[in-house]
C-alpha positions as CSV (number, residue, x, y, z in Angstrom):
1,M,52.9,42.6,-140.5
2,D,50.3,44.6,-142.4
3,D,52.3,47.8,-141.8
4,L,55.4,46.2,-143.2
5,S,53.5,45.1,-146.3
6,S,52.0,48.5,-146.7
7,R,55.5,50.1,-146.5
8,R,56.8,47.7,-149.0
9,R,54.0,48.5,-151.4
10,K,54.6,52.2,-151.0
11,L,58.3,51.7,-151.7
12,S,57.6,49.6,-154.7
13,L,55.2,52.3,-156.1
14,G,57.7,55.0,-155.3
15,A,60.5,53.1,-157.1
16,A,58.2,52.5,-160.1
17,L,57.3,56.2,-160.3
18,L,60.9,57.2,-160.0
19,L,61.9,54.9,-162.9
20,L,59.0,56.2,-165.0
21,L,60.2,59.8,-164.4
22,L,63.8,58.9,-165.2
23,L,62.8,57.2,-168.5
24,A,60.6,60.1,-169.5
25,L,63.0,62.9,-168.7
26,P,65.3,62.6,-171.7
27,R,62.3,62.7,-174.1
28,A,60.8,65.6,-172.3
29,A,64.1,67.5,-172.5
30,R,64.3,66.9,-176.2
31,I,60.7,68.1,-176.7
32,A,61.5,71.2,-174.7
33,S,64.7,72.0,-176.5
34,S,65.0,74.9,-178.9
35,R,65.6,72.9,-182.1
36,A,63.5,70.4,-184.1
37,W,64.9,67.9,-186.6
38,A,63.7,64.9,-188.6
39,E,65.1,62.6,-191.2
40,D,61.8,61.7,-192.8
41,E,59.7,64.9,-192.7
42,Q,57.5,63.4,-195.5
43,F,55.8,61.0,-193.1
44,F,54.7,63.8,-190.8
45,A,53.4,65.6,-193.9
46,A,51.7,62.5,-195.1
47,A,49.7,62.3,-191.9
48,E,48.5,65.8,-192.4
49,L,47.5,65.0,-196.0
50,V,45.6,62.0,-194.7
51,R,43.8,64.2,-192.2
52,R,42.8,66.5,-195.1
53,G,41.3,63.6,-197.0
54,A,44.1,62.6,-199.4
55,E,44.5,58.9,-200.2
56,P,47.9,57.2,-200.0
57,Y,49.4,55.8,-203.3
58,R,46.7,57.6,-205.4
59,D,47.1,61.2,-204.2
60,F,50.7,61.1,-203.0
61,V,53.6,58.7,-203.1
62,H,54.0,56.6,-200.0
63,V,56.6,53.9,-199.5
64,N,55.1,52.2,-196.4
65,L,51.7,51.1,-195.4
66,P,49.8,54.1,-194.1
67,L,48.7,52.7,-190.7
68,L,50.9,54.9,-188.6
69,E,50.1,58.0,-190.7
70,Q,46.4,57.3,-190.2
71,M,46.9,57.1,-186.4
72,L,48.9,60.3,-186.4
73,A,46.2,62.0,-188.6
74,G,43.7,61.2,-185.8
75,A,46.0,62.9,-183.3
76,F,46.3,65.9,-185.6
77,A,42.5,66.0,-185.9
78,L,42.1,66.0,-182.1
79,F,45.1,68.2,-181.0
80,G,46.1,70.2,-184.1
81,T,48.9,69.7,-186.7
82,T,51.9,70.7,-184.7
83,L,55.4,69.3,-184.0
84,H,54.4,68.9,-180.4
85,T,51.5,66.6,-181.3
86,A,53.8,64.4,-183.3
87,E,56.5,64.5,-180.6
88,L,54.1,63.4,-177.9
89,F,52.6,60.7,-180.2
90,T,56.1,59.3,-180.7
91,A,57.2,59.8,-177.1
92,L,54.3,57.5,-176.0
93,F,55.6,54.6,-178.0
94,A,59.2,55.3,-177.0
95,L,58.2,55.3,-173.3
96,L,56.3,52.1,-173.7
97,G,59.3,50.5,-175.3
98,T,61.8,51.6,-172.6
99,L,59.4,50.4,-169.9
100,A,59.2,47.0,-171.6
101,L,63.0,46.8,-171.6
102,A,63.0,47.7,-167.9
103,R,61.4,44.4,-167.2
104,L,64.6,42.7,-168.5
105,S,67.2,45.3,-167.3
106,V,66.6,48.5,-165.5
107,A,70.1,49.8,-166.4
108,G,69.4,48.8,-170.0
109,A,66.2,50.8,-170.1
110,L,68.0,53.9,-168.7
111,L,70.7,53.5,-171.3
112,L,68.1,53.2,-174.0
113,A,66.2,56.2,-172.8
114,T,69.3,58.3,-172.8
115,S,70.6,56.9,-176.1
116,A,71.6,59.7,-178.6
117,L,69.9,57.8,-181.4
118,L,66.5,57.5,-179.7
119,F,66.9,61.1,-178.4
120,R,67.5,62.2,-182.0
121,Y,64.1,60.9,-183.3
122,H,61.8,63.1,-181.3
123,V,59.3,64.2,-183.9
124,F,58.2,61.2,-185.9
125,E,60.0,58.0,-187.0
126,R,58.3,54.7,-187.6
127,E,61.3,52.7,-186.3
128,V,60.6,54.1,-182.8
129,V,57.1,52.6,-183.0
130,Y,57.7,49.1,-184.4
131,A,60.9,48.5,-182.4
132,S,58.9,49.4,-179.2
133,A,56.2,46.9,-180.3
134,G,58.9,44.2,-180.6
135,A,60.3,45.1,-177.2
136,I,56.8,44.8,-175.6
137,A,56.4,41.4,-177.2
138,W,59.7,40.3,-175.8
139,A,58.8,41.6,-172.3
140,L,55.6,39.5,-172.1
141,S,57.8,36.5,-171.6
142,P,61.4,37.8,-171.2
143,H,63.4,34.6,-170.6
144,A,61.7,32.1,-172.8
145,P,59.3,32.3,-175.8
146,I,55.6,32.5,-174.9
147,A,54.1,29.1,-174.1
148,T,50.4,29.7,-174.0
149,R,47.8,30.3,-176.7
150,R,46.7,33.6,-175.2
151,G,50.3,34.7,-175.0
152,A,50.9,33.7,-178.6
153,L,47.9,35.8,-179.7
154,A,49.3,38.8,-177.8
155,V,52.9,38.4,-179.2
156,G,51.6,37.8,-182.7
157,A,49.4,40.9,-182.6
158,L,52.2,43.1,-181.4
159,L,54.7,41.9,-184.0
160,G,52.0,42.0,-186.7
161,F,51.3,45.7,-185.7
162,G,55.1,46.3,-186.1
163,V,55.2,44.7,-189.6
164,A,52.1,46.8,-190.6
165,V,53.9,49.9,-189.5
166,K,57.0,49.0,-191.6
167,I,57.9,45.8,-193.3
168,S,61.4,46.0,-191.9
169,A,59.9,44.9,-188.6
170,G,59.8,41.4,-190.2
171,A,63.3,41.1,-188.7
172,A,61.9,41.1,-185.1
173,L,59.2,38.7,-186.2
174,G,61.7,36.3,-187.7
175,A,63.9,36.5,-184.6
176,Y,60.9,35.6,-182.4
177,L,59.9,32.7,-184.6
178,A,63.4,31.4,-184.6
179,W,63.5,31.7,-180.8
180,M,60.3,29.7,-180.5
181,L,61.7,27.0,-182.8
182,L,64.9,26.7,-180.7
183,Y,62.7,26.1,-177.6
184,R,60.7,23.6,-179.5
185,R,57.4,25.4,-178.9
186,G,54.3,23.7,-180.3
187,G,53.6,24.1,-183.9
188,S,50.2,25.7,-183.2
189,L,51.8,28.4,-181.2
190,V,54.4,29.1,-183.9
191,A,51.7,29.2,-186.5
192,I,49.6,31.7,-184.4
193,V,52.6,34.1,-184.1
194,A,53.5,33.7,-187.7
195,L,49.9,34.2,-189.0
196,L,49.2,37.2,-186.8
197,G,52.6,38.6,-187.6
198,A,51.9,38.6,-191.4
199,L,48.1,39.1,-191.4
200,P,47.8,42.9,-190.7
201,F,50.3,43.7,-193.5
202,A,48.7,41.3,-195.9
203,A,45.2,42.7,-195.2
204,I,46.1,46.4,-195.5
205,Y,48.2,45.7,-198.6
206,A,45.4,43.7,-200.3
207,F,42.9,46.5,-199.5
208,Y,45.0,49.2,-201.2
209,R,46.1,46.9,-204.0
210,W,42.4,46.4,-204.8
211,R,41.6,50.0,-204.4
212,V,44.5,51.7,-206.2
213,G,46.2,49.0,-208.4
214,E,49.8,48.4,-209.3
215,A,50.9,51.9,-208.1
216,V,50.9,50.3,-204.6
217,D,53.6,47.7,-205.8
218,L,55.7,50.4,-207.4
219,Q,55.7,52.5,-204.2
220,L,56.0,49.8,-201.6
221,F,58.6,47.6,-203.3
222,A,60.1,49.0,-206.5
223,F,60.7,52.5,-205.2
224,L,63.2,51.2,-202.7
225,L,65.5,50.0,-205.5
226,A,64.9,53.0,-207.8
227,K,66.1,55.7,-205.4
228,G,69.7,54.6,-205.5
229,T,72.2,53.9,-202.7
230,N,73.9,56.0,-200.1
231,A,76.1,53.2,-198.7
232,P,77.6,51.2,-201.6
233,T,80.2,49.3,-199.6
234,L,80.1,47.2,-196.4
235,G,82.7,49.6,-195.0
236,A,80.4,52.5,-195.3
237,K,77.6,50.6,-193.5
238,L,80.0,49.5,-190.7
239,E,81.1,53.1,-190.2
240,L,77.5,54.2,-189.8
241,L,77.1,51.4,-187.2
242,R,80.2,52.6,-185.4
243,V,79.3,56.2,-185.2
244,H,75.8,55.7,-183.9
245,L,76.0,52.6,-181.8
246,E,79.6,52.4,-180.5
247,P,79.2,53.0,-176.8
248,L,76.4,50.4,-176.4
249,V,78.3,47.9,-178.6
250,W,81.4,48.0,-176.3
251,L,79.2,47.5,-173.1
252,A,77.3,44.7,-174.8
253,L,80.5,43.0,-175.8
254,A,81.7,43.3,-172.2
255,W,78.6,41.4,-171.0
256,L,79.0,38.7,-173.6
257,V,82.7,38.3,-172.8
258,G,82.7,38.7,-169.1
259,A,79.4,37.9,-167.4
260,A,76.9,36.0,-169.6
261,R,76.0,32.5,-168.5
262,A,75.2,30.0,-171.3
263,W,74.1,33.0,-173.4
264,P,73.8,31.3,-176.8
265,G,71.7,28.5,-175.5
266,R,68.7,30.0,-173.8
267,G,67.1,32.9,-172.1
268,A,66.7,36.6,-173.0
269,S,70.2,36.7,-174.3
270,C,69.3,34.2,-177.0
271,F,66.4,36.3,-178.3
272,A,68.6,39.5,-178.1
273,L,71.3,37.8,-180.3
274,L,68.7,36.6,-182.8
275,W,67.2,40.1,-183.0
276,I,70.6,41.6,-183.6
277,G,71.4,39.1,-186.3
278,T,68.1,39.5,-188.2
279,E,68.3,43.3,-188.0
280,L,71.9,43.3,-189.3
281,V,71.0,41.0,-192.2
282,A,67.7,42.4,-193.2
283,N,68.0,46.1,-192.5
284,V,71.7,46.7,-192.8
285,L,73.5,44.3,-195.1
286,L,70.6,43.8,-197.7
287,K,69.4,47.4,-197.9
288,T,70.5,49.6,-200.7
289,T,70.1,52.8,-198.6
290,I,70.8,52.9,-194.9
291,W,70.1,55.9,-192.7
292,P,70.6,56.2,-188.9
293,H,67.0,55.6,-188.2
294,N,67.4,52.1,-189.8
295,L,69.7,51.3,-186.9
296,L,67.3,52.2,-184.1
297,P,65.8,48.7,-183.6
298,L,69.3,47.5,-182.8
299,L,69.3,49.8,-179.7
300,F,66.9,47.5,-177.8
301,P,68.9,44.3,-177.8
302,L,72.2,46.2,-177.5
303,A,70.8,48.2,-174.5
304,Y,69.7,45.0,-172.9
305,F,73.3,43.5,-173.1
306,A,74.8,46.9,-172.1
307,G,72.5,47.2,-169.1
308,R,73.3,43.7,-167.9
309,S,77.0,44.6,-168.2
310,L,76.6,47.6,-166.0
311,E,74.5,45.7,-163.5
312,A,77.1,42.9,-163.3
313,G,79.8,45.6,-162.7
314,I,77.9,47.3,-160.0
315,D,77.2,43.9,-158.4
316,A,80.9,43.0,-158.5
317,L,81.9,46.3,-156.8
318,R,79.3,45.8,-154.1
319,R,80.5,42.3,-153.3
320,R,84.2,43.4,-153.3
321,G,85.4,39.9,-154.0
322,K,88.2,38.8,-156.3
323,P,87.0,39.2,-159.9
324,S,86.9,36.2,-162.1
325,L,89.1,36.0,-165.2
326,R,86.0,36.5,-167.4
327,G,84.8,39.4,-165.3
328,A,88.2,41.1,-165.6
329,L,88.2,40.5,-169.4
330,G,84.7,42.0,-169.6
331,A,85.7,45.1,-167.6
332,G,88.8,45.5,-169.8
333,V,86.6,45.4,-173.0
334,A,84.2,48.0,-171.6
335,L,86.9,50.4,-170.3
336,S,89.1,50.2,-173.4
337,G,86.1,50.6,-175.7
338,L,84.7,53.6,-173.8
339,V,88.1,55.2,-173.7
340,W,88.5,54.7,-177.4
341,Y,85.0,56.3,-178.0
342,A,85.7,59.2,-175.7
343,F,89.1,60.2,-177.0
344,V,89.6,58.7,-180.4
345,G,86.7,57.3,-182.4
346,G,83.6,59.0,-180.9
347,A,81.6,61.7,-182.6
348,R,81.7,64.2,-179.7
349,W,79.0,66.8,-179.4
350,T,79.4,70.6,-179.7
351,P,76.5,73.0,-179.6
352,P,75.1,73.8,-183.1
353,S,75.9,77.5,-182.7
354,S,79.5,76.9,-181.6
355,P,82.1,78.5,-183.8
356,E,84.3,75.4,-183.6
357,Q,81.5,73.3,-185.0
358,R,83.1,71.9,-188.2
359,D,80.7,69.2,-189.2
360,P,76.9,69.8,-188.5
361,A,76.2,66.1,-189.0
362,R,78.1,65.4,-185.8
363,T,75.7,67.5,-183.9
364,L,72.8,65.4,-185.4
365,V,74.5,62.2,-184.1
366,H,73.7,63.4,-180.6
367,G,70.2,64.7,-181.5
368,F,70.7,68.4,-181.0
369,G,70.6,69.7,-184.6
370,G,67.8,71.0,-186.7
371,L,65.9,74.2,-187.3
372,L,65.1,76.6,-184.5
373,R,61.5,76.2,-183.4
374,S,61.2,79.9,-183.1
375,D,62.1,80.3,-186.8
376,L,59.5,77.6,-187.8
377,D,56.9,79.4,-185.6
378,A,57.7,82.7,-187.2
379,V,57.2,81.3,-190.7
380,V,53.9,79.7,-189.7
381,S,52.7,83.0,-188.3
382,A,53.9,85.0,-191.3
383,V,52.4,82.8,-194.0
384,D,48.7,83.5,-194.3
385,A,48.0,80.5,-196.4
386,Q,44.5,79.6,-197.7
387,P,43.7,75.9,-198.4
388,R,44.2,76.3,-202.2
389,D,47.5,78.2,-201.9
390,M,50.4,76.1,-203.1
391,M,53.8,76.1,-201.4
392,F,57.1,74.7,-202.8
393,A,59.4,74.1,-199.8
394,T,62.6,72.2,-199.3
395,S,61.1,71.0,-196.0
396,D,58.0,68.8,-196.1
397,W,57.1,70.1,-192.6
398,L,56.3,73.6,-193.8
399,P,53.3,73.2,-196.0
400,A,51.7,70.9,-193.4
401,L,52.4,73.3,-190.6
402,C,51.3,76.3,-192.6
403,G,48.1,74.8,-193.9
404,A,49.2,75.2,-197.5
405,E,48.9,72.7,-200.4
406,P,52.3,71.3,-201.2
407,L,53.3,71.6,-204.9
408,Y,55.1,68.3,-204.7
409,R,54.1,65.3,-202.6
410,F,57.0,64.9,-201.8
411,W,59.9,66.6,-203.4
412,E,62.5,64.0,-202.6
413,S,60.5,61.1,-204.2
414,H,58.6,63.1,-206.9
415,G,61.0,62.7,-209.8
416,V,62.2,59.2,-208.9
417,Y,58.7,57.9,-208.9
418,R,57.8,59.6,-212.2
419,E,60.7,57.8,-213.9
420,L,59.6,54.5,-212.2
421,E,56.0,54.9,-213.6
422,R,57.3,55.5,-217.1
423,A,59.6,52.4,-216.9
424,A,56.7,50.3,-215.8
425,K,54.4,51.5,-218.6
426,E,57.1,50.9,-221.2
427,G,57.8,47.4,-220.0
428,R,61.4,48.0,-218.9
429,L,60.9,48.0,-215.1
430,E,63.4,45.3,-214.3
431,A,66.2,46.8,-216.4
432,H,65.5,50.2,-214.9
433,L,65.7,48.9,-211.3
434,Q,69.0,47.1,-212.1
435,E,70.5,50.3,-213.4
436,M,69.3,52.5,-210.6
437,R,70.7,50.2,-207.9
438,R,74.2,51.2,-209.1
439,R,73.5,55.0,-208.8
440,S,74.0,57.0,-205.6
441,F,71.0,58.6,-203.8
442,E,72.4,62.1,-204.5
443,Q,72.8,61.2,-208.2
444,R,69.2,60.2,-208.4
445,L,67.9,63.4,-206.9
446,A,70.0,65.5,-209.4
447,E,69.0,63.3,-212.3
448,T,65.3,63.7,-211.6
449,L,65.3,67.4,-211.1
450,P,63.8,68.1,-214.6
451,E,60.7,66.2,-213.5
452,Y,59.7,69.1,-211.3
453,L,59.5,71.6,-214.1
454,P,56.1,70.8,-215.7
455,D,54.2,71.0,-212.4
456,L,56.1,74.2,-211.6
457,D,55.2,75.8,-214.9
458,R,51.6,74.7,-214.6
459,A,51.3,76.2,-211.1
460,M,52.8,79.5,-212.3
461,R,50.4,79.8,-215.2
462,V,47.3,79.3,-213.1
463,R,48.8,81.4,-210.3
464,S,48.2,78.7,-207.7
465,L,51.8,78.8,-206.5
466,R,52.1,81.5,-203.8
467,F,55.0,80.6,-201.5
468,L,58.5,79.3,-202.0
469,V,60.4,78.3,-198.8
470,S,64.0,77.4,-198.6
471,T,65.8,76.0,-195.5
472,N,69.4,76.6,-196.5
473,G,69.5,80.4,-196.3
474,E,69.3,81.0,-200.0
475,P,66.1,81.9,-202.0
476,L,64.6,79.0,-203.9
477,G,63.3,81.0,-206.8
478,P,66.6,81.4,-208.7
479,V,67.3,77.7,-208.3
480,V,64.1,76.7,-210.1
481,G,64.4,79.5,-212.7
482,L,61.8,82.0,-211.3
483,P,62.3,85.8,-211.3
484,P,62.8,87.6,-208.0
485,A,59.7,87.5,-205.8
486,P,57.9,90.7,-204.9
487,R,58.4,89.9,-201.2
488,T,61.2,87.9,-199.5
489,E,61.4,87.4,-195.7
490,R,64.2,85.7,-193.7
491,Y,63.9,83.8,-190.4
492,G,67.3,82.4,-189.7
493,P,68.1,79.9,-192.5
494,L,64.5,79.9,-193.6
495,V,63.8,82.1,-196.6
496,V,60.2,82.8,-197.5
497,E,59.4,84.2,-201.0
498,V,55.8,85.4,-201.4
499,L,55.0,85.4,-205.2
500,R,51.6,87.2,-204.9
């Protein structure tokens, strides 16, 4: 009997290690790949500025609470400011999130780990962190809301950490509180989760509001409306959802149509539906700008449903019985959807160097785009920056990686925030925000271009600007009105101009 128990324990340990390996492999493959890419390079750069002693909101514009940047700054201090440090930092949270989902559905966790969207955000993106925190809170009591005071403290702390990382995580907090109310959990438990869910954000916000002043409000709240919109219609937002989530959506619908049992009323499916609903309302429908990383939290509940669909299909094949009408309908939904995705509607991947690659954005959908790491390494090696040397670069990675001082912190938000500051000082903030909401994101970047010139002129006069770096294959100097640089070097699409 003891031998049998020992063998079972060894099998269970072996299965757990195999699952851990399978969940970690996709992330390891992306980290080992030849290209690196990010949507929000400024957050990586902000962590390096924090490591150097800069203060958020005062020394640079920051549109979230700086908790995550402070954590990453600690990692940079210990292991160096490199892409791999940020990748491993993010991979840790991604792995914890997929392991949490494995408690509800192993197939769902595998689908999540191999998702193109999660694969895409390999360097640093705060949605990976706060969505994983939400998944861990869910996994603590998968099939019903937490029912103990200790459990409520743990769930509240996890969801509160997520909201402190990014206020958008309030969608997961709202979904969990709604789940608790549906199950008629005691008022004290609901209060604990709600209080701990809001307290970290409130405390950090209050600290910086006291320390820096109204600039915190302008950056955390007003800036989101001032930067314009990139998805002015519901159709544009739905197209983004289709491109990035389509395969999981079809499999999730197959589960809901064909296999779910009493899914709206109780259990894990109830929370998954609530989470999907709050994410769609708060972070898709109500947002003025929506990027693929905003969709990442939707992966977790969708992967749960999709995994249950696959598990139900495998179970039906194993039993070889006559399928029920609902099961047949579910299988039909899955097959027709996946056929549509594969041959008609899908954004299929081709290698970034492929001559038939017409649209580079399609490569990014599947996470393989970006700059060659060898080109980035070559620039870092070639740029002998001193701490006071300034760099103007179209990638916020480069000053951070090279150890240079960025001329603009950060170029994408610099001009937009300068306008916002002036509107607030002149007492026309509300009118300014109403007007800016109707502009496109690209328009806002073009309109605020003149805001760069005074700082550029000042840096040229005192000879503190030493490097210009462009990532699009063309020198940056002519674009900003500077004469040809004495020295220009090229590393793939990266063009380095050395001014002195």
